[in-house]
C-alpha positions as CSV (number, residue, x, y, z in Angstrom):
1,X,-148.1,32.1,46.0
2,X,-146.3,34.8,44.1
3,X,-148.3,37.2,42.0
4,X,-149.1,35.4,38.7
5,X,-148.7,37.1,35.3
6,X,-150.2,35.5,32.2
7,X,-148.8,36.9,29.0
8,X,-148.6,36.1,25.3
9,X,-146.0,36.6,22.7
10,X,-147.2,37.5,19.2
11,X,-146.3,39.4,16.1
12,X,-145.5,38.6,12.5
13,X,-143.9,35.4,11.4
14,X,-140.2,35.0,12.2
15,X,-140.1,38.1,14.4
16,X,-138.4,36.0,17.1
17,X,-141.2,35.2,19.6
18,X,-140.0,31.7,20.5
19,X,-136.4,32.8,20.6
20,X,-137.2,35.6,23.0
21,X,-139.0,33.4,25.6
22,X,-136.4,30.7,25.2
23,X,-133.7,33.2,26.0
24,X,-135.5,34.4,29.1
25,X,-135.7,30.8,30.4
26,X,-132.0,30.2,29.5
27,X,-130.5,33.4,30.9
28,X,-132.6,33.3,34.1
29,X,-131.4,29.8,34.8
30,X,-134.9,28.4,34.7
31,X,-133.9,25.2,32.8
32,X,-133.0,21.8,34.3
33,X,-129.6,20.5,33.5
34,X,-130.9,17.9,31.1
35,X,-133.0,20.6,29.3
36,X,-130.0,22.8,28.9
37,X,-127.9,19.9,27.6
38,X,-130.6,18.8,25.1
39,X,-130.9,22.4,23.9
40,X,-127.2,22.6,23.2
41,X,-127.2,19.3,21.4
42,X,-130.3,20.2,19.3
43,X,-128.8,23.5,18.3
44,X,-125.8,21.9,16.7
45,X,-128.1,20.4,14.0
46,X,-130.5,23.3,14.1
47,X,-131.0,26.3,11.8
48,X,-128.4,28.6,13.4
49,X,-125.2,27.0,12.4
50,X,-124.4,25.5,15.8
51,X,-125.2,28.6,17.9
52,X,-127.7,28.1,20.6
53,X,-131.2,28.2,19.1
54,X,-133.4,29.3,22.0
55,X,-136.6,28.9,20.0
56,X,-136.2,25.1,20.3
57,X,-137.3,25.3,23.9
58,X,-140.8,26.2,22.7
59,X,-141.1,24.9,19.1
60,X,-141.9,21.3,20.0
61,X,-143.5,20.0,16.8
62,X,-141.2,18.5,14.2
63,X,-142.9,20.7,11.5
64,X,-142.1,23.8,13.6
65,X,-138.4,22.9,13.8
66,X,-138.1,22.0,10.2
67,X,-139.8,25.2,9.0
68,X,-138.3,27.5,11.7
69,X,-141.8,28.8,12.6
70,X,-144.3,28.3,15.4
71,X,-147.6,26.5,14.5
72,X,-149.1,25.4,17.8
73,X,-149.5,27.5,20.9
74,X,-146.8,26.6,23.4
75,X,-147.6,27.2,27.1
76,X,-144.7,27.5,29.6
77,X,-144.8,28.1,33.4
78,X,-141.8,29.6,35.1
79,X,-141.0,31.6,38.2
80,X,-138.4,34.1,39.2
81,X,-137.6,35.5,42.7
82,X,-140.2,38.2,42.1
83,X,-143.0,36.7,40.2
84,X,-144.6,33.6,38.6
85,X,-145.5,33.5,34.9
86,X,-147.5,31.6,32.4
87,X,-146.5,32.4,28.8
88,X,-148.3,31.4,25.6
89,X,-145.9,31.5,22.6
90,X,-148.2,31.8,19.6
91,X,-147.7,31.5,15.9
92,X,-147.1,34.5,13.7
93,X,-148.1,33.1,10.3
94,X,-151.4,34.4,9.1
95,X,-152.6,30.8,8.5
96,X,-152.5,30.1,12.2
97,X,-154.1,33.3,13.4
98,X,-156.9,31.3,15.1
99,X,-154.2,29.6,17.3
100,X,-152.9,33.0,18.3
101,X,-156.4,34.1,19.2
102,X,-156.7,31.2,21.6
103,X,-153.6,32.2,23.4
104,X,-154.7,35.8,23.6
105,X,-158.0,34.8,25.3
106,X,-156.2,33.8,28.5
107,X,-153.6,36.6,28.8
108,X,-153.3,39.7,30.9
109,X,-150.4,41.2,28.9
110,X,-149.2,41.0,25.3
111,X,-145.6,41.1,24.1
112,X,-145.8,42.1,20.4
113,X,-142.5,41.6,18.6
114,X,-141.5,43.8,15.7
115,X,-138.6,43.2,13.4
116,X,-136.4,46.3,13.5
117,X,-135.6,46.0,9.8
118,X,-139.3,45.6,8.7
119,X,-141.1,47.7,11.2
120,X,-144.9,47.4,11.9
121,X,-146.5,45.0,9.4
122,X,-150.1,44.1,8.7
123,X,-149.8,40.9,10.8
124,X,-148.5,43.0,13.7
125,X,-151.5,45.2,13.5
126,X,-153.8,42.2,13.2
127,X,-152.4,40.7,16.3
128,X,-152.6,44.0,18.2
129,X,-156.2,44.3,17.2
130,X,-157.0,40.7,18.2
131,X,-155.3,41.2,21.6
132,X,-157.4,44.4,22.2
133,X,-160.5,42.5,21.1
134,X,-159.8,39.8,23.7
135,X,-159.6,42.4,26.4
136,X,-155.8,42.7,26.9
137,X,-155.0,46.1,28.5
138,X,-151.2,46.0,28.7
139,X,-148.8,45.8,25.8
140,X,-145.1,45.5,25.4
141,X,-143.9,46.3,21.8
142,X,-140.5,44.6,21.7
143,X,-138.4,46.0,18.8
144,X,-136.4,42.9,18.1
145,X,-133.3,42.2,15.9
146,X,-131.7,45.6,16.8
147,X,-128.3,44.1,15.9
148,X,-129.4,44.0,12.3
149,X,-129.8,47.8,12.3
150,X,-126.7,48.5,14.2
151,X,-128.6,49.2,17.4
152,X,-129.7,52.5,15.8
153,X,-131.6,54.9,18.1
154,X,-133.0,56.6,15.0
155,X,-134.5,53.4,13.7
156,X,-136.0,52.6,17.1
157,X,-137.6,56.1,17.3
158,X,-139.1,55.6,13.8
159,X,-140.7,52.4,14.8
160,X,-141.8,53.8,18.1
161,X,-143.7,56.5,16.2
162,X,-145.5,53.8,14.2
163,X,-146.4,52.1,17.5
164,X,-147.8,55.3,19.0
165,X,-149.9,55.7,15.8
166,X,-151.2,52.2,16.3
167,X,-151.9,52.9,20.0
168,X,-154.0,55.9,19.0
169,X,-155.9,53.9,16.3
170,X,-156.8,51.0,18.7
171,X,-157.1,53.1,21.9
172,X,-154.6,50.9,23.7
173,X,-154.3,51.9,27.3
174,X,-150.9,50.9,28.6
175,X,-147.9,50.4,26.3
176,X,-144.1,50.4,26.5
177,X,-141.5,49.9,23.8
178,X,-138.3,48.1,24.4
179,X,-135.3,47.7,22.0
180,X,-133.8,44.2,22.2
181,X,-132.1,41.4,20.4
182,X,-133.5,38.0,21.4
183,X,-130.7,35.9,20.0
184,X,-127.9,37.9,21.7
185,X,-129.9,38.8,24.8
186,X,-129.8,42.6,24.6
187,X,-132.3,44.1,27.1
188,X,-133.9,40.7,27.6
189,X,-132.8,39.8,31.1
190,X,-130.3,42.6,31.7
191,X,-129.6,46.1,30.3
192,X,-127.4,46.1,27.2
193,X,-124.3,48.1,26.6
194,X,-125.3,48.2,22.9
195,X,-128.2,50.6,23.6
196,X,-126.8,53.3,26.0
197,X,-129.5,55.7,24.7
198,X,-132.3,53.5,26.1
199,X,-133.2,54.4,29.7
200,X,-136.1,52.1,30.4
201,X,-136.3,48.7,32.1
202,X,-135.1,45.5,30.4
203,X,-137.9,43.1,29.5
204,X,-137.8,40.7,32.4
205,X,-137.6,43.5,34.9
206,X,-140.7,45.1,33.4
207,X,-142.6,41.8,33.5
208,X,-141.7,41.3,37.1
209,X,-142.9,44.7,38.1
210,X,-145.9,45.6,35.9
211,X,-149.2,45.8,37.8
212,X,-152.0,44.2,35.9
213,X,-155.5,44.9,37.2
214,X,-158.4,42.7,36.3
215,X,-161.6,44.3,34.8
216,X,-163.5,45.6,37.8
217,X,-166.8,43.7,37.7
218,X,-169.8,44.5,39.8
219,X,-171.3,42.1,42.3
220,X,-171.1,38.3,42.5
221,X,-171.9,35.9,39.6
222,X,-171.1,32.3,38.8
223,X,-172.0,30.4,35.6
224,X,-173.2,26.9,36.5
225,X,-171.0,24.3,34.8
226,X,-172.4,21.2,36.5
227,X,-175.2,20.0,38.8
228,X,-173.7,17.7,41.5
229,X,-176.1,15.2,43.1
230,X,-174.1,12.3,44.7
231,X,-177.3,11.2,46.6
232,X,-180.9,12.2,47.2
233,X,-180.0,14.4,50.2
234,X,-177.6,16.8,48.4
235,X,-177.9,18.9,45.2
236,X,-175.2,21.4,44.5
237,X,-174.2,23.7,41.6
238,X,-170.6,23.7,40.5
239,X,-168.7,26.4,38.7
240,X,-166.0,29.0,39.0
241,X,-166.8,32.3,40.7
242,X,-166.1,35.0,38.0
243,X,-166.7,38.1,40.2
244,X,-167.3,39.1,43.8
245,X,-167.7,37.2,47.1
246,X,-170.4,34.8,48.3
247,X,-171.3,33.9,51.9
248,X,-173.4,31.2,53.5
249,X,-176.8,32.8,54.1
250,X,-176.6,35.3,51.2
251,X,-179.7,35.7,49.1
252,X,-178.9,35.2,45.4
253,X,-180.9,35.1,42.1
254,X,-180.9,32.3,39.6
255,X,-181.1,33.2,35.9
256,X,-183.0,32.8,33.7
257,X,-185.8,31.8,36.1
258,X,-185.2,34.9,38.3
259,X,-186.0,32.8,41.4
260,X,-184.7,34.1,44.8
261,X,-182.9,31.6,47.0
262,X,-180.4,31.5,49.9
263,X,-177.0,29.9,50.0
264,X,-177.2,26.9,52.4
265,X,-173.6,25.7,52.1
266,X,-170.4,26.4,50.1
267,X,-167.8,23.7,49.4
268,X,-164.3,24.2,48.0
269,X,-162.8,20.9,46.9
270,X,-163.9,18.6,49.8
271,X,-164.0,21.3,52.5
272,X,-167.0,23.2,53.7
273,X,-166.3,27.0,53.9
274,X,-168.3,30.0,55.0
275,X,-167.3,32.2,52.0
276,X,-165.7,32.0,48.6
277,X,-164.4,34.7,46.2
278,X,-163.5,35.3,42.6
279,X,-161.4,32.7,40.9
280,X,-162.4,29.8,43.2
281,X,-164.1,26.7,41.8
282,X,-166.9,25.9,44.2
283,X,-170.0,23.8,44.9
284,X,-173.0,25.9,46.1
285,X,-175.9,24.3,47.9
286,X,-179.2,26.3,48.0
287,X,-181.9,26.3,50.6
288,X,-184.6,25.0,48.2
289,X,-185.2,23.3,44.9
290,X,-184.9,25.6,41.9
291,X,-184.8,25.3,38.2
292,X,-181.0,25.5,37.7
293,X,-178.9,23.5,35.3
294,X,-175.7,23.9,33.2
295,X,-175.7,27.3,31.5
296,X,-177.7,29.1,34.2
297,X,-176.2,32.0,36.3
298,X,-176.2,32.5,40.1
299,X,-175.7,36.2,40.9
300,X,-175.9,38.8,43.7
301,X,-175.6,42.6,43.6
302,X,-175.3,43.0,39.8
303,X,-177.8,43.8,37.1
304,X,-177.1,41.1,34.5
305,X,-180.0,41.0,32.0
306,X,-181.5,38.4,29.8
307,X,-181.3,39.1,26.1
308,X,-181.3,37.2,22.8
309,X,-179.8,39.9,20.5
310,X,-176.4,41.6,20.6
311,X,-174.1,43.8,18.6
312,X,-170.7,42.0,18.5
313,X,-167.2,42.2,17.2
314,X,-165.9,38.9,15.9
315,X,-162.8,37.3,14.5
316,X,-163.7,34.9,11.7
317,X,-161.6,31.7,12.0
318,X,-163.3,29.3,9.6
319,X,-162.0,28.3,6.2
320,X,-165.6,28.8,4.8
321,X,-167.0,32.3,4.7
322,X,-169.5,33.6,7.2
323,X,-173.1,33.2,6.0
324,X,-175.7,35.6,7.3
325,X,-178.8,33.6,8.3
326,X,-177.0,30.3,8.7
327,X,-177.6,28.7,12.0
328,X,-174.5,28.3,14.3
329,X,-174.1,27.0,17.8
330,X,-173.3,29.9,20.1
331,X,-171.4,29.3,23.4
332,X,-171.7,32.1,26.0
333,X,-170.3,31.3,29.4
334,X,-171.4,27.7,30.0
335,X,-174.5,28.1,27.9
336,X,-174.8,26.6,24.4
337,X,-177.7,27.3,22.1
338,X,-178.4,28.0,18.4
339,X,-178.1,31.5,16.8
340,X,-177.7,33.3,13.5
341,X,-175.8,36.3,12.3
342,X,-178.6,38.6,11.2
343,X,-176.5,41.5,9.8
344,X,-172.9,42.2,8.9
345,X,-172.6,45.9,9.9
346,X,-169.1,46.5,8.6
347,X,-165.7,44.8,8.3
348,X,-162.6,46.4,9.9
349,X,-159.5,46.8,7.7
350,X,-156.7,45.5,10.0
351,X,-154.1,47.7,8.3
352,X,-155.9,51.1,8.3
353,X,-158.7,50.5,10.9
354,X,-161.2,51.7,8.2
355,X,-164.8,50.5,8.4
356,X,-165.7,48.7,5.2
357,X,-169.2,47.9,4.0
358,X,-169.3,44.2,3.2
359,X,-171.6,41.2,2.6
360,X,-169.0,38.5,3.3
361,X,-166.4,37.7,5.9
362,X,-163.4,35.5,5.2
363,X,-160.9,33.7,7.5
364,X,-158.8,36.0,9.8
365,X,-161.0,39.0,9.1
366,X,-162.6,41.1,11.8
367,X,-166.1,42.5,11.6
368,X,-169.0,44.1,13.7
369,X,-172.2,42.2,13.3
370,X,-175.6,41.5,14.9
371,X,-176.4,38.1,16.4
372,X,-179.8,36.7,17.2
373,X,-180.1,33.7,19.6
374,X,-182.9,31.1,19.7
375,X,-183.7,32.1,23.3
376,X,-182.8,34.8,25.9
377,X,-179.7,34.1,28.0
378,X,-177.8,35.9,30.7
379,X,-175.2,38.1,28.9
380,X,-173.6,41.4,29.2
381,X,-171.2,43.8,27.5
382,X,-167.6,42.5,27.5
383,X,-166.3,45.6,29.3
384,X,-168.7,45.0,32.2
385,X,-168.7,41.2,32.7
386,X,-165.9,39.5,30.8
387,X,-167.1,35.9,31.0
388,X,-170.7,36.8,29.9
389,X,-169.5,39.1,27.2
390,X,-167.3,36.7,25.2
391,X,-168.5,33.9,23.0
392,X,-167.6,31.5,20.2
393,X,-169.6,30.4,17.1
394,X,-169.4,26.7,16.3
395,X,-170.3,25.1,13.0
396,X,-173.2,22.7,13.6
397,X,-171.9,20.2,11.0
398,X,-168.2,20.2,11.4
399,X,-168.2,21.1,15.1
400,X,-165.3,23.4,14.5
401,X,-165.0,26.9,16.0
402,X,-166.0,29.3,13.3
403,X,-165.5,32.6,15.2
404,X,-164.7,34.1,18.5
405,X,-166.0,37.5,19.6
406,X,-167.1,39.9,22.3
407,X,-170.4,41.6,23.0
408,X,-170.2,45.3,22.4
409,X,-173.9,46.2,23.0
410,X,-177.0,44.4,24.3
411,X,-180.0,45.1,22.1
412,X,-183.0,46.6,23.9
413,X,-185.9,45.4,21.8
414,X,-188.8,43.8,23.7
415,X,-189.6,40.7,21.7
416,X,-187.8,38.1,19.7
417,X,-190.5,38.5,17.1
418,X,-189.5,42.0,16.1
419,X,-186.2,40.8,14.7
420,X,-187.9,38.8,11.9
421,X,-191.0,40.9,11.1
422,X,-191.8,40.6,7.4
423,X,-195.5,41.8,7.4
424,X,-197.2,44.5,9.3
425,X,-200.5,46.3,9.3
426,X,-202.0,48.3,12.2
427,X,-201.3,46.1,15.3
428,X,-200.8,42.9,13.3
429,X,-197.3,41.6,12.8
430,X,-196.1,38.5,11.1
431,X,-192.7,36.8,11.0
432,X,-192.1,35.6,7.5
433,X,-189.3,33.3,6.4
434,X,-190.8,32.9,2.9
435,X,-187.9,35.0,1.4
436,X,-185.1,32.8,2.9
437,X,-182.9,31.0,0.4
438,X,-181.9,27.3,0.9
439,X,-178.4,26.3,-0.2
440,X,-176.5,23.1,-0.2
441,X,-172.8,23.7,0.8
442,X,-170.7,21.3,-1.4
443,X,-167.7,21.6,1.0
444,X,-169.4,20.9,4.3
445,X,-172.1,18.7,2.7
446,X,-174.8,20.5,4.6
447,X,-177.9,22.6,3.9
448,X,-178.1,26.1,5.3
449,X,-180.5,29.0,5.1
450,X,-179.6,32.5,4.0
451,X,-181.8,35.3,5.2
452,X,-181.7,38.5,2.9
453,X,-181.6,41.9,4.4
454,X,-184.9,42.3,6.3
455,X,-187.7,44.5,5.0
456,X,-191.2,44.9,6.3
457,X,-194.1,44.7,3.9
458,X,-197.6,46.1,4.3
459,X,-200.8,46.4,2.3
460,X,-200.1,47.7,-1.2
461,X,-196.5,46.6,-1.3
462,X,-195.2,44.4,-4.0
463,X,-193.3,41.4,-2.8
464,X,-190.5,39.3,-4.5
465,X,-192.3,36.1,-5.5
466,X,-189.2,34.7,-7.2
467,X,-185.8,34.0,-5.6
468,X,-182.8,31.7,-6.3
469,X,-184.4,28.8,-4.4
470,X,-188.1,29.7,-4.4
471,X,-190.9,30.6,-6.8
472,X,-194.4,31.4,-5.6
473,X,-197.6,32.1,-7.7
474,X,-198.5,35.6,-8.7
475,X,-201.5,35.4,-6.4
476,X,-201.7,33.2,-3.2
477,X,-202.4,33.3,0.5
478,X,-199.9,33.1,3.4
479,X,-201.0,31.6,6.8
480,X,-198.4,32.5,9.5
481,X,-199.7,30.1,12.1
482,X,-197.3,31.0,15.0
483,X,-198.4,34.7,14.7
484,X,-202.0,33.9,13.9
485,X,-202.2,36.2,10.8
486,X,-203.3,35.7,7.2
487,X,-201.9,37.6,4.2
488,X,-203.5,37.7,0.7
489,X,-201.2,38.4,-2.2
490,X,-202.8,39.3,-5.5
491,X,-200.7,40.0,-8.6
492,X,-197.6,40.2,-6.4
493,X,-199.1,42.9,-4.2
494,X,-200.4,42.5,-0.7
495,X,-204.1,43.1,-0.7
496,X,-205.0,42.2,2.9
497,X,-203.4,41.4,6.3
498,X,-205.9,40.1,8.8
499,X,-206.2,37.8,11.9
500,X,-206.2,34.2,11.0
501,X,-209.6,33.9,12.7
502,X,-211.1,36.1,9.9
503,X,-209.5,34.1,7.1
504,X,-211.7,32.3,4.6
505,X,-210.3,30.0,1.9
506,X,-210.9,31.6,-1.6
507,X,-209.5,29.0,-4.1
508,X,-206.0,30.5,-4.1
509,X,-202.9,28.4,-3.3
510,X,-201.9,28.6,0.4
511,X,-198.4,28.5,1.9
512,X,-197.2,28.8,5.5
513,X,-194.8,31.4,6.9
514,X,-191.8,29.4,5.8
515,X,-192.8,29.1,2.2
516,X,-194.0,25.5,2.4
517,X,-197.2,24.6,0.4
518,X,-200.2,23.9,2.6
519,X,-202.1,20.8,1.4
520,X,-205.5,22.3,1.8
521,X,-208.1,23.2,-0.9
522,X,-211.2,24.0,1.0
523,X,-212.4,25.9,4.1
524,X,-213.1,22.6,5.9
525,X,-209.5,21.5,5.3
526,X,-208.2,24.9,6.6
527,X,-210.3,24.4,9.8
528,X,-208.9,20.9,10.1
529,X,-205.4,22.2,9.7
530,X,-205.9,24.7,12.6
531,X,-207.4,22.0,14.8
532,X,-204.6,19.5,14.1
533,X,-202.0,22.1,15.0
534,X,-203.4,22.1,18.6
535,X,-203.5,18.3,18.9
536,X,-200.6,16.8,16.9
537,X,-196.9,16.8,17.4
538,X,-195.0,19.3,15.3
539,X,-193.3,16.7,13.2
540,X,-196.5,14.7,12.5
541,X,-198.4,18.0,11.8
542,X,-195.8,19.2,9.3
543,X,-195.6,15.8,7.6
544,X,-199.3,15.7,7.1
545,X,-200.0,19.3,5.9
546,X,-196.9,20.8,4.4
547,X,-194.9,20.2,1.2
548,X,-191.4,21.7,0.8
549,X,-190.8,21.0,-2.9
550,X,-193.9,22.7,-4.4
551,X,-192.5,26.2,-4.3
552,X,-189.0,25.7,-2.9
553,X,-185.8,23.9,-3.9
554,X,-182.3,23.6,-2.5
555,X,-179.6,25.3,-4.7
556,X,-176.0,24.1,-4.8
557,X,-173.5,26.6,-3.5
């Protein structure tokens, strides 16, 4: 098979992305006769006054043809004498940025079109930033519509300077700039006489010859997609090898259990093989039974860690704003679990690259934030292991993708508990969700929690007993059962923090670590509460002992 290049076309709306790819297919004689005839007939009633409209080869939706813009991502496979290609033609309109991000996630190279009359626009910068975020290392900045500026070398140089400035801002590694005209074919599949001052390759020549290297990843690893058990004699683990080579007899590690096992057999489709390598979908049989299921990782010769906390860079794709503290589904590799954004560190201005302090994130905005997962998973920085360094956030109610992002840094803290510490004294620490706010989202018809910026309180500190959705007494006790500590609050100030074993009921109202009233008014009932916690199911226990509405409410938002 010829070397395959996967690339994406992007840029601002109406910069000529679909027209460019259509012209490559047409000029390189990569159309069947019926496709060519249909294109010529469609063009007669199209938007170019009868001239061939090459964009019609990719704009398949009726709405796209009527509006003259791309909405969906159009994938096309084609091959020349020198190379095979898969191209994703993506929409340029800001409204469809999420579609563009989907296309960028699969590509090795990006062609970013720039209108020669308009130059580099905000959407051009946004698309370049998203491509860089998705790990694309090779960029072609195609300066299109050169016919509208009289094929001016001066104008090309002006835009090239803007591109070089953008390259420096985003630290883009490999870029070229090519002047062209997608409608007339200048420098698309052959050199143009209209640009004698341009000495570089035409676009198709560059695409046929560019060398695109994958991220060099250490060792072997395979995220498990499926457990295959056709009968009681065989149990195999299926997935695609993301890095390295695996051989029968190799000792590998299963994460998160950290069990060591040996490879008993390897199957590619219906054939048994002795080895397999990166990119191959395989079934791996192990020499003994281990705790492995979908979302686990098989690895060898690499130091992938388990963590539940990351610093990430995300593109927000949801119509609703990001809510810190709201629970989302996080998908990393083949693993899906719940998680929250604990902190928005800063938002990135797509025009200037400036880091902006912010408390909110809206659709199509990019930000750096911290994410905390409900459990530790195998993950790594995007630059080290691509598949385990990229993720999506999914809204639990709508099941829509809210964001896509990459892991920039794995947090090194030792315990999950430290991320949510609210109370501390000597060696006692307590997680406290009593300051969380509860809101009802009138758009998604769902309840979500908002966690304010974390602060750790100790003896003598005054705590906020009133919030938008909670109101506690001036004096009360807090029993954080999961951390086995008791806190006394008197006149809004913390008077004691002690082990729950030392706690004695003292006629003050009692709440748990989540702000729910505890239905106990004597020492005997407190002891019964602690005993029931060991012997009852969590649901039955909470139903018996806790009341949400005493001190809390849900506020409309």
